[in-house]
N, C-alpha and C positions, 0 to 999 in steps of 0.2 A: 416514663423516662427511657424506656428501651434499654439499651446496654450502657447508657451513660450513667455514671455514678455521681459525678460532680463536675462543675466547671469553675474556673477562676478567670475573670470575675464571675460572680454569681448572677442569677437572673435578677434584673431590676436594679443592679448596682449603678450608682451615680458618682460623678467626680472622678472618673477613671483616667489615669495618666495617658497622655498621648503616645507614649512609647510602650504601652501594654503589649504583652505577648500572651494572648489568651491560651489557657490550658484546658483540655478536655481529658477527664479521667474516666476510663471504662471499668466496670466491675467484673471483668472477665478477660480471658485470652481473646485477642482480636486478630483477624486476618489482615496482615500489613498491606497486601495488595489491594484491599478495598478501602484503605484509609488514604484517599487521594483528595487533594484540595482543588477547588475551583468550580463546584457546582452543588446545587441544593440537594441532590441525591446522595452526596458523599459528605464533604465538609466544606463549609464556606463561611466567610465573614463578609457581611454585606451592609450597605448603607440604606437599603429599602426593604420593605417586608416581602416583596415578591422575589427578590434576589436574582434579578435578570443579569446577564453577563456584564452590562455596564455598571451594575451596582456592587460587583464583587471586588473587595479590596485585594490588590495585588500582594501576594504573599507566597511563602513556602511553608512546609510543615516539618517538624522534627518528631519522629516516632521513637519512643523509648519504653523500656520495661520499668514499671514501678513495682506493683505487687504481682502482676501477671505479665506474660509476654505480649508485647505491643500494646500495652493498655493505656499509654499516655501520649497524647498528641499536643504539641505546642505549635501554635500558629505564629509564624514570624513575618509580620508585615514588612513590605519592601521599604516603606517610609512611615514617618509618624502619622498617627490618625488625625482626623480633623477635630478641632475643638468644638465643644458644645453640640455633639452629634450623637444621635441615637444609632446604635449598631445592633445588627441581628447576627447571631452566631447559629448556624445550622449544622446539625449532624444528621444526614439523610437516611432514607429508608434502605439504601443499598450498602451501608457498612455491614460487614460480616464478623461474627464471632468465629472462633476456631475451637472445635470440640473433638473429642475422640471419635465421635460419630460423623464428623464432617463439618461443614460450614452452614451457618444460617444467617439470612439477612435480617437486619433489625426490623424492617417492615413498617416502621413509622418514621415520621420526621420529628426530631427533637430540636427545639429552638429555645434560645434565651435572648434577652436584650440587655444592653448596658449603654450608659451615656457617658461620654468623655467630659473632662473639665471645661468650664467656659473659657 
């Protein structure tokens, strides 16, 4: 799982509302400058497994403090998601934690899928 502690919706979830705002919860302090949206190396919500530029859902993100600094990211899609569609949520290898000793990249790509309501 890398630095990701949990997501909402969870992996494999079905019948997800079209107005969902996916949430990523990290289990440690995170470097906010690495929590950027729009590519598979960082954070992206996509309509295809490869997550090419054309597959990325237009959105912004909200970074908040939950238990740690910068440890919660909410994806705010620009429009409702498509019905009966499989979505891929990626947290990429280039997101960084923030420690007393510096910053470390996650180094792996974390991903989940969920399907919207018919």
